[in-house]
Structure formats: C-alpha cells, structure tokens
MIDOSE-1310 file (N, C-alpha, C; in nm, 2 decimals, decimal comma, always signed):
residues 277
mekq	+1,65/+5,00/+1,27/+1,69/+5,16/+1,15/+1,63/+5,19/+1,10; +1,60/+5,34/+1,10/+1,54/+5,41/+0,99/+1,58/+5,41/+0,90; +1,51/+5,46/+0,80/+1,53/+5,49/+0,67/+1,57/+5,64/+0,65; +1,63/+5,68/+0,59/+1,61/+5,83/+0,56/+1,56/+5,84/+0,42
ekgg	+1,49/+5,93/+0,37/+1,44/+6,00/+0,20/+1,53/+6,07/+0,19; +1,56/+6,10/+0,08/+1,62/+6,19/-0,01/+1,63/+6,32/+0,05; +1,52/+6,35/+0,06/+1,52/+6,48/+0,16/+1,54/+6,50/+0,31; +1,59/+6,40/+0,36/+1,68/+6,38/+0,51/+1,55/+6,40/+0,60
eaqa	+1,42/+6,34/+0,54/+1,28/+6,34/+0,63/+1,31/+6,24/+0,67; +1,28/+6,18/+0,81/+1,29/+6,00/+0,84/+1,21/+5,94/+0,79; +1,18/+5,77/+0,77/+1,13/+5,73/+0,68/+1,09/+5,62/+0,79; +0,96/+5,55/+0,87/+0,96/+5,44/+0,95/+0,99/+5,36/+0,88
papa	+1,04/+5,25/+0,94/+1,08/+5,09/+0,86/+0,91/+5,04/+0,83; +0,97/+5,00/+0,71/+0,82/+4,86/+0,67/+0,77/+4,80/+0,78; +0,65/+4,79/+0,80/+0,62/+4,68/+0,87/+0,64/+4,58/+0,84; +0,70/+4,47/+0,95/+0,64/+4,36/+0,94/+0,56/+4,25/+0,86
pelk	+0,60/+4,14/+0,78/+0,49/+4,12/+0,62/+0,38/+3,99/+0,78; +0,31/+4,00/+0,79/+0,18/+3,90/+0,83/+0,21/+3,77/+0,83; +0,26/+3,73/+0,67/+0,31/+3,60/+0,69/+0,43/+3,58/+0,59; +0,50/+3,55/+0,67/+0,63/+3,47/+0,62/+0,67/+3,36/+0,59
lfgs	+0,75/+3,31/+0,48/+0,76/+3,16/+0,45/+0,90/+3,16/+0,44; +0,96/+3,03/+0,55/+1,12/+2,99/+0,50/+1,16/+2,88/+0,49; +1,21/+2,86/+0,36/+1,18/+2,75/+0,29/+1,30/+2,72/+0,17; +1,28/+2,65/+0,09/+1,41/+2,57/+0,05/+1,38/+2,58/-0,14
wass	+1,44/+2,60/-0,20/+1,36/+2,62/-0,40/+1,33/+2,43/-0,40; +1,42/+2,39/-0,40/+1,38/+2,25/-0,44/+1,32/+2,13/-0,35; +1,27/+2,19/-0,23/+1,16/+2,14/-0,11/+1,06/+2,12/-0,16; +1,00/+1,96/-0,18/+0,83/+2,01/-0,20/+0,73/+2,01/-0,10
ythr	+0,83/+1,98/+0,02/+0,71/+2,05/+0,13/+0,69/+2,18/+0,11; +0,81/+2,27/+0,09/+0,82/+2,39/+0,11/+0,69/+2,43/-0,04; +0,69/+2,37/-0,16/+0,61/+2,39/-0,25/+0,48/+2,38/-0,19; +0,41/+2,23/-0,10/+0,31/+2,26/-0,04/+0,23/+2,38/+0,00
vqla	+0,34/+2,42/+0,05/+0,29/+2,56/+0,20/+0,27/+2,71/+0,05; +0,39/+2,68/-0,06/+0,41/+2,81/-0,09/+0,21/+2,80/-0,20; +0,20/+2,67/-0,24/+0,10/+2,63/-0,34/-0,02/+2,68/-0,26; -0,03/+2,60/-0,16/-0,15/+2,67/-0,04/-0,19/+2,81/-0,04
lrlk	-0,10/+2,87/+0,01/-0,07/+3,01/+0,05/-0,11/+3,07/-0,10; -0,10/+3,05/-0,23/-0,17/+3,07/-0,33/-0,27/+3,02/-0,40; -0,34/+2,90/-0,37/-0,49/+2,88/-0,37/-0,53/+2,97/-0,28; -0,53/+3,01/-0,19/-0,61/+3,06/-0,06/-0,61/+3,26/-0,11
gldf	-0,51/+3,28/-0,18/-0,50/+3,42/-0,21/-0,44/+3,50/-0,12; -0,33/+3,44/-0,06/-0,29/+3,52/+0,09/-0,15/+3,54/+0,07; -0,12/+3,67/+0,07/+0,02/+3,73/+0,06/+0,13/+3,67/+0,15; +0,21/+3,69/+0,12/+0,36/+3,65/+0,21/+0,47/+3,67/+0,13
eyae	+0,56/+3,71/+0,26/+0,71/+3,70/+0,22/+0,76/+3,54/+0,21; +0,88/+3,52/+0,09/+0,95/+3,40/+0,14/+1,11/+3,47/+0,13; +1,14/+3,40/+0,23/+1,29/+3,40/+0,26/+1,35/+3,23/+0,20; +1,45/+3,25/+0,07/+1,53/+3,11/+0,11/+1,62/+3,07/+0,20
edlg	+1,62/+2,93/+0,20/+1,73/+2,92/+0,35/+1,83/+2,85/+0,28; +1,95/+2,89/+0,25/+2,10/+2,79/+0,24/+2,08/+2,63/+0,33; +2,09/+2,55/+0,31/+2,03/+2,41/+0,36/+2,16/+2,37/+0,46; +2,26/+2,37/+0,37/+2,38/+2,37/+0,44/+2,43/+2,45/+0,54
kkse	+2,37/+2,57/+0,56/+2,38/+2,67/+0,61/+2,30/+2,73/+0,66; +2,18/+2,66/+0,76/+2,05/+2,71/+0,77/+2,06/+2,90/+0,89; +1,97/+2,98/+0,81/+2,00/+3,11/+0,96/+1,95/+3,09/+1,06; +2,04/+3,21/+1,15/+1,99/+3,19/+1,31/+1,87/+3,22/+1,30
ellr	+1,77/+3,30/+1,21/+1,57/+3,28/+1,21/+1,57/+3,17/+1,21; +1,58/+3,08/+1,07/+1,50/+2,97/+1,09/+1,55/+2,89/+1,20; +1,64/+2,88/+1,26/+1,68/+2,79/+1,40/+1,62/+2,81/+1,54; +1,60/+2,95/+1,50/+1,47/+3,02/+1,62/+1,35/+2,98/+1,64
hnpv	+1,30/+2,98/+1,51/+1,19/+2,97/+1,53/+1,15/+2,81/+1,48; +1,26/+2,75/+1,42/+1,21/+2,59/+1,50/+1,35/+2,54/+1,54; +1,37/+2,53/+1,67/+1,47/+2,48/+1,74/+1,42/+2,29/+1,71; +1,32/+2,26/+1,72/+1,26/+2,13/+1,74/+1,37/+2,03/+1,64
hkkv	+1,29/+2,05/+1,48/+1,36/+2,01/+1,35/+1,44/+2,09/+1,32; +1,48/+2,19/+1,31/+1,59/+2,28/+1,24/+1,54/+2,26/+1,07; +1,44/+2,25/+1,04/+1,42/+2,20/+0,93/+1,32/+2,33/+0,83; +1,27/+2,36/+0,69/+1,21/+2,42/+0,64/+1,06/+2,31/+0,61
pvlv	+0,98/+2,37/+0,56/+0,92/+2,53/+0,54/+0,91/+2,55/+0,74; +0,87/+2,70/+0,77/+0,87/+2,76/+0,83/+0,74/+2,83/+0,83; +0,65/+2,85/+0,86/+0,55/+2,98/+0,81/+0,54/+3,01/+0,95; +0,60/+3,18/+0,96/+0,54/+3,29/+1,06/+0,47/+3,39/+1,05
hrgr	+0,34/+3,36/+1,13/+0,19/+3,46/+1,10/+0,20/+3,53/+1,25; +0,23/+3,65/+1,21/+0,20/+3,77/+1,32/+0,34/+3,75/+1,43; +0,44/+3,69/+1,34/+0,55/+3,65/+1,46/+0,54/+3,55/+1,53; +0,45/+3,43/+1,53/+0,44/+3,31/+1,58/+0,47/+3,22/+1,47
alae	+0,56/+3,12/+1,50/+0,63/+3,06/+1,41/+0,55/+2,89/+1,42; +0,51/+2,82/+1,25/+0,46/+2,71/+1,28/+0,55/+2,60/+1,20; +0,59/+2,52/+1,21/+0,69/+2,41/+1,15/+0,56/+2,27/+1,08; +0,62/+2,22/+1,01/+0,60/+2,09/+0,95/+0,50/+2,15/+0,85
siii	+0,50/+2,05/+0,74/+0,42/+2,13/+0,61/+0,30/+2,10/+0,63; +0,21/+2,01/+0,64/+0,13/+1,89/+0,74/+0,02/+2,01/+0,81; +0,09/+2,05/+0,88/+0,05/+2,08/+1,00/+0,04/+2,25/+0,96; +0,07/+2,35/+0,84/+0,09/+2,45/+0,83/-0,02/+2,47/+0,71
lqyl	-0,04/+2,34/+0,66/-0,17/+2,34/+0,55/-0,30/+2,37/+0,62; -0,31/+2,25/+0,76/-0,41/+2,26/+0,83/-0,44/+2,41/+0,87; -0,35/+2,48/+0,95/-0,39/+2,59/+1,00/-0,42/+2,67/+0,93; -0,37/+2,70/+0,79/-0,43/+2,76/+0,72/-0,56/+2,82/+0,65
ddaw	-0,63/+2,66/+0,65/-0,79/+2,65/+0,68/-0,82/+2,71/+0,79; -0,76/+2,69/+0,91/-0,85/+2,72/+0,99/-0,83/+2,85/+1,05; -0,72/+2,91/+0,98/-0,71/+3,06/+1,02/-0,78/+3,13/+0,94; -0,79/+3,12/+0,77/-0,85/+3,19/+0,67/-0,94/+3,09/+0,66
pdsr	-1,04/+3,07/+0,71/-1,19/+2,99/+0,68/-1,24/+3,02/+0,59; -1,24/+3,15/+0,55/-1,34/+3,20/+0,43/-1,28/+3,24/+0,32; -1,15/+3,20/+0,33/-1,07/+3,16/+0,22/-1,07/+3,02/+0,13; -1,03/+3,03/-0,01/-1,06/+2,92/-0,04/-1,00/+2,75/+0,00
pllp	-1,10/+2,70/+0,08/-1,12/+2,56/+0,15/-0,97/+2,48/+0,12; -0,90/+2,43/+0,18/-0,79/+2,32/+0,12/-0,85/+2,20/+0,12; -0,91/+2,15/+0,30/-1,00/+2,06/+0,33/-1,13/+2,05/+0,30; -1,22/+1,90/+0,28/-1,35/+1,94/+0,24/-1,42/+1,97/+0,37
adpf	-1,58/+2,01/+0,36/-1,67/+2,04/+0,49/-1,70/+1,90/+0,56; -1,73/+1,79/+0,44/-1,81/+1,72/+0,50/-1,66/+1,62/+0,67; -1,70/+1,60/+0,72/-1,63/+1,49/+0,80/-1,56/+1,40/+0,77; -1,63/+1,34/+0,69/-1,60/+1,15/+0,65/-1,46/+1,24/+0,54
dral	-1,51/+1,28/+0,46/-1,43/+1,32/+0,35/-1,31/+1,40/+0,42; -1,27/+1,49/+0,58/-1,20/+1,58/+0,58/-1,08/+1,40/+0,61; -1,17/+1,34/+0,68/-1,10/+1,22/+0,74/-0,99/+1,18/+0,65; -1,07/+1,11/+0,56/-1,06/+1,03/+0,41/-0,91/+1,12/+0,38
arfw	-0,93/+1,25/+0,36/-0,80/+1,32/+0,30/-0,68/+1,29/+0,39; -0,67/+1,30/+0,50/-0,59/+1,30/+0,58/-0,58/+1,14/+0,59; -0,60/+1,06/+0,59/-0,56/+0,91/+0,57/-0,46/+0,91/+0,46; -0,50/+0,91/+0,33/-0,42/+0,92/+0,20/-0,34/+0,98/+0,21
chfa	-0,34/+1,10/+0,29/-0,21/+1,21/+0,32/-0,10/+1,11/+0,37; -0,13/+1,04/+0,49/-0,05/+0,97/+0,54/+0,01/+0,84/+0,47; -0,09/+0,84/+0,37/-0,09/+0,69/+0,31/+0,07/+0,73/+0,19; +0,05/+0,87/+0,14/+0,14/+0,95/+0,07/+0,25/+0,94/+0,15
edkl	+0,27/+0,98/+0,29/+0,36/+1,03/+0,33/+0,51/+0,88/+0,44; +0,40/+0,77/+0,41/+0,48/+0,63/+0,48/+0,47/+0,53/+0,39; +0,39/+0,55/+0,30/+0,38/+0,47/+0,17/+0,49/+0,48/+0,04; +0,42/+0,53/-0,02/+0,44/+0,62/-0,18/+0,57/+0,67/-0,15
gpav	+0,58/+0,76/-0,07/+0,72/+0,82/-0,07/+0,84/+0,83/-0,02; +0,88/+0,67/+0,08/+0,99/+0,62/+0,09/+1,02/+0,50/-0,02; +0,90/+0,46/-0,11/+0,94/+0,37/-0,18/+1,00/+0,47/-0,28; +0,97/+0,54/-0,34/+1,01/+0,62/-0,45/+1,15/+0,69/-0,42
gavf	+1,20/+0,76/-0,28/+1,30/+0,76/-0,21/+1,43/+0,63/-0,23; +1,33/+0,52/-0,26/+1,46/+0,39/-0,23/+1,48/+0,42/-0,37; +1,39/+0,39/-0,45/+1,45/+0,41/-0,61/+1,53/+0,49/-0,63; +1,53/+0,59/-0,59/+1,62/+0,71/-0,65/+1,74/+0,67/-0,60
astg	+1,74/+0,61/-0,47/+1,90/+0,61/-0,38/+1,93/+0,44/-0,37; +1,91/+0,38/-0,49/+1,97/+0,28/-0,45/+1,99/+0,17/-0,60; +2,01/+0,12/-0,63/+2,03/+0,03/-0,73/+2,01/-0,15/-0,80; +2,02/-0,20/-0,86/+2,01/-0,32/-0,87/+1,87/-0,42/-0,84
keqe	+1,89/-0,47/-0,75/+1,78/-0,57/-0,68/+1,69/-0,47/-0,59; +1,78/-0,44/-0,53/+1,69/-0,33/-0,41/+1,61/-0,22/-0,51; +1,68/-0,15/-0,57/+1,56/-0,07/-0,62/+1,48/-0,16/-0,72; +1,53/-0,24/-0,77/+1,37/-0,30/-0,87/+1,26/-0,32/-0,76
aagq	+1,32/-0,40/-0,61/+1,18/-0,46/-0,53/+1,13/-0,28/-0,53; +1,22/-0,16/-0,46/+1,16/-0,08/-0,44/+1,11/+0,03/-0,57; +1,12/-0,01/-0,65/+1,00/+0,00/-0,82/+0,90/-0,09/-0,75; +0,87/-0,19/-0,75/+0,75/-0,25/-0,71/+0,67/-0,23/-0,63
qvhd	+0,73/-0,16/-0,52/+0,66/-0,11/-0,38/+0,59/+0,04/-0,44; +0,62/+0,09/-0,54/+0,58/+0,20/-0,61/+0,48/+0,17/-0,67; +0,49/+0,08/-0,76/+0,37/+0,07/-0,87/+0,23/+0,01/-0,77; +0,32/-0,08/-0,61/+0,18/-0,13/-0,56/+0,16/-0,01/-0,51
slal	+0,16/+0,08/-0,46/+0,08/+0,20/-0,40/+0,03/+0,26/-0,52; +0,07/+0,29/-0,60/-0,02/+0,37/-0,71/-0,12/+0,27/-0,76; -0,12/+0,16/-0,77/-0,21/+0,07/-0,79/-0,34/+0,10/-0,72; -0,29/+0,11/-0,54/-0,41/+0,17/-0,46/-0,46/+0,31/-0,50
leae	-0,38/+0,40/-0,54/-0,44/+0,52/-0,54/-0,54/+0,52/-0,69; -0,51/+0,42/-0,83/-0,62/+0,42/-0,90/-0,69/+0,30/-0,91; -0,68/+0,26/-0,84/-0,80/+0,16/-0,77/-0,92/+0,30/-0,70; -0,87/+0,36/-0,61/-0,93/+0,46/-0,53/-1,02/+0,57/-0,61
lreg	-0,95/+0,62/-0,72/-0,98/+0,69/-0,84/-1,09/+0,64/-0,95; -1,06/+0,49/-0,98/-1,14/+0,41/-1,08/-1,31/+0,39/-0,99; -1,30/+0,31/-0,89/-1,39/+0,29/-0,80/-1,45/+0,31/-0,69; -1,34/+0,44/-0,65/-1,34/+0,41/-0,46/-1,39/+0,58/-0,46
afkg	-1,34/+0,63/-0,32/-1,39/+0,77/-0,26/-1,42/+0,86/-0,37; -1,30/+0,87/-0,47/-1,23/+0,95/-0,52/-1,28/+0,93/-0,69; -1,39/+0,86/-0,69/-1,48/+0,77/-0,84/-1,52/+0,93/-0,91; -1,46/+0,96/-1,07/-1,54/+1,09/-1,14/-1,49/+1,17/-1,08
rrff	-1,38/+1,21/-1,07/-1,38/+1,36/-0,97/-1,22/+1,39/-1,05; -1,28/+1,54/-1,05/-1,13/+1,58/-1,15/-1,04/+1,59/-1,05; -0,99/+1,59/-0,92/-0,93/+1,62/-0,87/-0,95/+1,54/-0,75; -0,87/+1,44/-0,65/-0,90/+1,48/-0,55/-1,00/+1,51/-0,46
ggdq	-0,96/+1,67/-0,49/-1,05/+1,72/-0,37/-1,19/+1,75/-0,43; -1,19/+1,71/-0,55/-1,33/+1,74/-0,62/-1,30/+1,82/-0,73; -1,36/+1,94/-0,78/-1,35/+2,03/-0,87/-1,24/+2,06/-0,87; -1,17/+2,13/-0,79/-1,10/+2,20/-0,72/-0,96/+2,19/-0,64
igfl	-0,85/+2,15/-0,68/-0,71/+2,11/-0,61/-0,79/+2,16/-0,45; -0,75/+2,06/-0,41/-0,78/+2,02/-0,22/-0,64/+1,97/-0,14; -0,68/+1,92/+0,01/-0,55/+1,92/+0,09/-0,48/+1,78/+0,01; -0,55/+1,67/+0,02/-0,43/+1,60/-0,06/-0,41/+1,60/-0,22
dvvl	-0,46/+1,66/-0,27/-0,40/+1,72/-0,43/-0,29/+1,75/-0,37; -0,30/+1,85/-0,31/-0,12/+1,94/-0,24/-0,07/+1,83/-0,24; -0,07/+1,78/-0,15/+0,03/+1,70/-0,08/+0,11/+1,60/-0,14; -0,01/+1,53/-0,26/+0,05/+1,41/-0,33/+0,12/+1,52/-0,47
gcgs	+0,05/+1,62/-0,49/+0,10/+1,65/-0,62/+0,24/+1,75/-0,58; +0,31/+1,79/-0,48/+0,36/+1,86/-0,46/+0,52/+1,77/-0,44; +0,49/+1,66/-0,48/+0,55/+1,55/-0,50/+0,59/+1,43/-0,61; +0,50/+1,47/-0,62/+0,47/+1,33/-0,78/+0,52/+1,39/-0,89
ywla	+0,58/+1,51/-0,89/+0,67/+1,61/-0,99/+0,77/+1,58/-1,02; +0,83/+1,49/-0,90/+0,93/+1,43/-0,91/+0,94/+1,30/-0,97; +0,87/+1,26/-0,95/+0,88/+1,09/-1,04/+0,93/+1,13/-1,20; +0,86/+1,21/-1,26/+0,95/+1,23/-1,40/+1,08/+1,24/-1,33
vfee	+1,10/+1,33/-1,29/+1,26/+1,37/-1,27/+1,33/+1,25/-1,26; +1,29/+1,14/-1,15/+1,33/+1,03/-1,09/+1,37/+0,91/-1,21; +1,23/+0,93/-1,33/+1,25/+0,83/-1,43/+1,36/+0,84/-1,53; +1,38/+0,98/-1,56/+1,51/+1,00/-1,63/+1,64/+1,00/-1,58
vtgv	+1,64/+1,07/-1,41/+1,80/+1,02/-1,35/+1,82/+0,85/-1,36; +1,70/+0,77/-1,32/+1,77/+0,63/-1,28/+1,72/+0,56/-1,38; +1,63/+0,57/-1,52/+1,56/+0,50/-1,57/+1,49/+0,41/-1,56; +1,42/+0,39/-1,44/+1,32/+0,35/-1,38/+1,21/+0,38/-1,40
rlvd	+1,12/+0,29/-1,49/+0,97/+0,36/-1,48/+0,89/+0,34/-1,41; +0,82/+0,49/-1,29/+0,75/+0,45/-1,25/+0,58/+0,47/-1,22; +0,59/+0,57/-1,31/+0,41/+0,60/-1,39/+0,41/+0,61/-1,53; +0,35/+0,48/-1,54/+0,30/+0,36/-1,71/+0,14/+0,48/-1,71
agaf	+0,12/+0,52/-1,85/+0,01/+0,61/-1,86/-0,13/+0,46/-1,88; -0,04/+0,39/-1,93/-0,12/+0,23/-1,95/-0,16/+0,17/-1,86; -0,07/+0,17/-1,70/-0,12/+0,11/-1,60/-0,14/+0,19/-1,48; -0,13/+0,34/-1,52/-0,23/+0,41/-1,39/-0,28/+0,52/-1,50
plfh	-0,39/+0,48/-1,54/-0,42/+0,62/-1,64/-0,50/+0,70/-1,59; -0,56/+0,69/-1,47/-0,65/+0,79/-1,42/-0,56/+0,83/-1,30; -0,45/+0,74/-1,27/-0,35/+0,87/-1,17/-0,26/+0,93/-1,28; -0,21/+0,89/-1,40/-0,15/+1,00/-1,46/-0,22/+1,10/-1,52
awlr	-0,36/+1,10/-1,56/-0,41/+1,19/-1,59/-0,45/+1,33/-1,52; -0,48/+1,25/-1,39/-0,47/+1,35/-1,26/-0,34/+1,45/-1,26; -0,25/+1,37/-1,22/-0,13/+1,43/-1,22/-0,09/+1,55/-1,36; -0,12/+1,52/-1,46/-0,12/+1,61/-1,56/-0,20/+1,72/-1,55
efea	-0,31/+1,68/-1,51/-0,40/+1,81/-1,48/-0,37/+1,89/-1,35; -0,30/+1,81/-1,22/-0,29/+1,94/-1,16/-0,13/+2,03/-1,18; -0,06/+2,00/-1,28/+0,08/+2,01/-1,29/+0,02/+2,14/-1,44; -0,06/+2,11/-1,50/-0,15/+2,23/-1,55/-0,16/+2,37/-1,50
qeev	-0,28/+2,34/-1,39/-0,31/+2,46/-1,29/-0,19/+2,55/-1,29; -0,24/+2,69/-1,29/-0,22/+2,78/-1,30/-0,08/+2,83/-1,15; -0,16/+2,80/-1,08/-0,07/+2,82/-0,96/+0,06/+2,71/-0,92; +0,00/+2,59/-0,96/+0,11/+2,48/-0,95/+0,21/+2,53/-1,04
qeti	+0,20/+2,60/-1,18/+0,29/+2,64/-1,28/+0,41/+2,74/-1,22; +0,31/+2,85/-1,11/+0,40/+2,93/-1,07/+0,51/+2,84/-0,96; +0,46/+2,75/-0,86/+0,52/+2,71/-0,76/+0,63/+2,60/-0,82; +0,61/+2,55/-0,91/+0,77/+2,47/-0,94/+0,84/+2,47/-0,97
psvd	+0,96/+2,46/-0,97/+1,10/+2,51/-1,04/+1,07/+2,40/-1,18; +1,16/+2,47/-1,25/+1,18/+2,42/-1,41/+1,21/+2,22/-1,38; +1,15/+2,20/-1,49/+1,25/+2,05/-1,50/+1,37/+2,02/-1,52; +1,45/+2,12/-1,60/+1,58/+2,11/-1,66/+1,65/+2,19/-1,49
rlle	+1,65/+2,24/-1,40/+1,70/+2,28/-1,28/+1,66/+2,15/-1,19; +1,55/+2,08/-1,18/+1,53/+1,98/-1,11/+1,62/+1,82/-1,16; +1,62/+1,87/-1,26/+1,69/+1,70/-1,32/+1,85/+1,74/-1,30; +1,90/+1,91/-1,34/+2,04/+1,88/-1,29/+2,07/+1,87/-1,13
yarg	+2,01/+1,91/-1,05/+1,99/+1,88/-0,87/+2,00/+1,73/-0,84; +1,87/+1,68/-0,95/+1,87/+1,56/-0,90/+1,99/+1,43/-0,92; +2,02/+1,45/-1,05/+2,16/+1,41/-1,08/+2,26/+1,41/-1,01; +2,33/+1,53/-0,96/+2,39/+1,54/-0,89/+2,40/+1,51/-0,71
lrqm	+2,31/+1,53/-0,65/+2,21/+1,45/-0,57/+2,21/+1,26/-0,58; +2,21/+1,24/-0,67/+2,18/+1,06/-0,65/+2,36/+1,01/-0,68; +2,42/+1,12/-0,75/+2,56/+1,07/-0,73/+2,61/+1,05/-0,60; +2,58/+1,17/-0,52/+2,67/+1,20/-0,36/+2,59/+1,07/-0,30
mlal	+2,45/+1,06/-0,34/+2,42/+0,94/-0,23/+2,46/+0,82/-0,25; +2,47/+0,78/-0,36/+2,50/+0,64/-0,36/+2,68/+0,64/-0,39; +2,73/+0,76/-0,37/+2,88/+0,76/-0,36/+2,89/+0,72/-0,20; +2,79/+0,80/-0,11/+2,83/+0,78/+0,02/+2,80/+0,67/+0,07
aaga	+2,69/+0,57/+0,02/+2,64/+0,45/+0,07/+2,75/+0,34/+0,02; +2,80/+0,38/-0,07/+2,93/+0,33/-0,10/+3,03/+0,31/+0,00; +3,06/+0,44/+0,09/+3,17/+0,43/+0,17/+3,25/+0,50/+0,16; +3,28/+0,63/-0,04/+3,38/+0,69/-0,07/+3,32/+0,81/-0,03
gpga	+3,41/+0,93/-0,04/+3,35/+1,04/-0,04/+3,30/+1,13/-0,12; +3,19/+1,23/-0,07/+3,12/+1,30/-0,14/+3,13/+1,30/-0,30; +3,27/+1,36/-0,33/+3,32/+1,38/-0,48/+3,35/+1,26/-0,54; +3,35/+1,11/-0,52/+3,41/+1,01/-0,56/+3,27/+0,95/-0,63
pads	+3,31/+0,88/-0,81/+3,19/+0,83/-0,88/+3,12/+0,74/-0,82; +3,00/+0,74/-0,89/+2,91/+0,66/-0,79/+2,95/+0,52/-0,83; +2,97/+0,37/-0,80/+2,94/+0,28/-0,85/+2,78/+0,21/-0,80; +2,81/+0,07/-0,86/+2,65/+0,01/-0,86/+2,62/-0,06/-0,76
spvt	+2,70/-0,04/-0,64/+2,64/-0,07/-0,48/+2,54/-0,02/-0,43; +2,44/-0,12/-0,40/+2,26/-0,08/-0,41/+2,28/+0,01/-0,24; +2,22/+0,13/-0,24/+2,17/+0,18/-0,12/+2,07/+0,15/-0,03; +2,14/+0,10/+0,10/+2,03/+0,07/+0,18/+1,97/+0,15/+0,28
avda	+2,06/+0,24/+0,34/+1,99/+0,32/+0,42/+2,14/+0,47/+0,42; +2,05/+0,56/+0,36/+2,20/+0,68/+0,36/+2,11/+0,78/+0,38; +2,15/+0,88/+0,51/+2,13/+1,03/+0,54/+2,14/+1,12/+0,40; +2,02/+1,17/+0,35/+2,02/+1,27/+0,27/+2,07/+1,40/+0,25
paaa	+2,17/+1,43/+0,19/+2,28/+1,52/+0,24/+2,20/+1,66/+0,26; +2,19/+1,79/+0,32/+2,14/+1,85/+0,34/+2,05/+1,96/+0,26; +2,08/+1,91/+0,15/+2,01/+1,99/+0,02/+1,94/+1,90/-0,04; +1,87/+1,79/+0,01/+1,84/+1,68/-0,06/+1,63/+1,77/-0,03
ppaa	+1,59/+1,74/-0,18/+1,47/+1,75/-0,21/+1,41/+1,70/-0,11; +1,32/+1,76/+0,02/+1,25/+1,69/+0,08/+1,11/+1,72/+0,00; +1,02/+1,59/+0,01/+0,89/+1,60/-0,05/+0,83/+1,49/+0,03; +0,70/+1,43/-0,04/+0,62/+1,34/+0,03/+0,67/+1,23/-0,11
lapa	+0,74/+1,27/-0,22/+0,80/+1,17/-0,26/+0,93/+1,16/-0,30; +1,02/+1,18/-0,17/+1,17/+1,24/-0,19/+1,23/+1,09/-0,18; +1,38/+1,15/-0,21/+1,45/+1,05/-0,17/+1,50/+1,00/-0,02; +1,56/+0,87/-0,04/+1,49/+0,75/+0,07/+1,51/+0,85/+0,20
aavd	+1,58/+0,98/+0,27/+1,59/+1,00/+0,45/+1,61/+1,15/+0,41; +1,43/+1,20/+0,35/+1,45/+1,34/+0,32/+1,48/+1,43/+0,46; +1,51/+1,56/+0,47/+1,57/+1,62/+0,62/+1,47/+1,70/+0,61; +1,40/+1,77/+0,58/+1,35/+1,87/+0,57/+1,21/+1,82/+0,58
i	+1,12/+1,92/+0,64/+1,00/+1,82/+0,70/+0,90/+1,96/+0,62
C-alpha cells in the first residue's frame, strides 16, 4: 500500500531490506548472527519473534524447523545459525572474515564448533535443568569439556592467541562466546560453579576479552534481564519435570529429559533441550 505525503503526493513504499533477521532477544543462536553481521559491518533489519506465537512470515521462511534465527537475503531465506555464519563469509568475502583462510584452520574451527554444540552445550543445559546427583554429574562433564578447551589454549592449536580466531573475533569465538555468557547466569541461578578462573585461567581470560568487545556489548542483553528470565525458566522446567503444572513450585526432583518451553534461551550453552537453532 502506498503512503501519502502531507501534500497529497503519492510516495512509493520503502524498498525491502537486503538483509532481514528473524530472532528472539534471549536466543544466543540469534545473537551469533547479530554479532556476525555487526563484525562484518552489514546493515540489517531485525524482527523480534514471539516464540510462543510465531509469525506466519517466520513459519513461511523456515517450514522445516520453524525456529529462529532465520536470515532473509533479497527474499531468500536461510535457517540455522552455523549455516548462516558460513553463508555470510561466502556472500561477503571482502568484509571482515569469520573463518580463517587456511584450510586446516578452517576445519579446526568447525571441529571445535561441533564440540561446543555436541558436548559442552548439552552438559551446561543439563546442569541448568537438573538437581542433585544428576546436576553434579553434568557439572563434571562441563568441567571436563572446559579442560579440553583450556588445554588447546595453553598448548594446542590456539596457544598464544588473543581469541580463538587470532587477533580478532572469529567463527569459533562467535559460536562459543554467544553462549558462554550464559555460564555466569546459570551459576547464579543454580549455585553451581562452572567457570573457575583458577582452574581455567585461559578460558576465563578469553571470555572476559570477548565480552569486552564493543560489538558483543551491543548484542548481548543485560545480565539482570537474563537472570530474571533464567530463574523463571528453571522453575518452570523443574516443575514440568516433576510432573506438575508450569505454575507449580519446583521441588528437588532431578530433570532427566524435558522439552524446554518455547521461549527457552537457545544457545551453544543452553538449557537441556533448546528449541531454536
């Protein structure tokens, strides 16, 4: 529909943005794409989704998973954050690269990305969604995974680097970092220590350096907002796992397998069953 100027002269509708991102404020998968777009200096329009009542536009663009984030580039849609990150590098090769140029280093970044998705993330999610002995076991899995990353930073492929990507934030930093900020939130909510600066000094220093970057600070919501969200989500998940209604108080029953609510904060380091890619 055309808009009318005050003088009555017809004004053409604004052109559709070249890039449009559908996401959710608490989704660290969404944050990955937002951060990558900012690092590469790309303008984009952002559309906030209500994950409890997803828009017809989102469902049309992502009929397979029906999840965020979705990036629409000139009318064509891409889903899943990892795929979107790689696409941004392929489509804008002259802007700041995310993946390294060396083929081996590129493969290495992808390997540790899968590690974050398949090992570290689920373990952190299990800590968030459980109590008692199961939570203790999940916490040990988190520490085991962080020890592997610490070893890579100390004496492995990433030794002596400011970031996993080198002197600048790269692909693996985006994937790991846009989930690692949940660690402090989960520590506060669960009372379980996950990242000890004494045990993992290099990983801890990397995380502080990552969080200090201007583009990261523009992307990540405030800790107070995340804490409020995580407290409510944990109570809901524990109540559901105990067989009670969403509004019932959580008890000490362990959560072994529970579908996270639609508004769960999806992330590489997300609650047990993150629903959005």
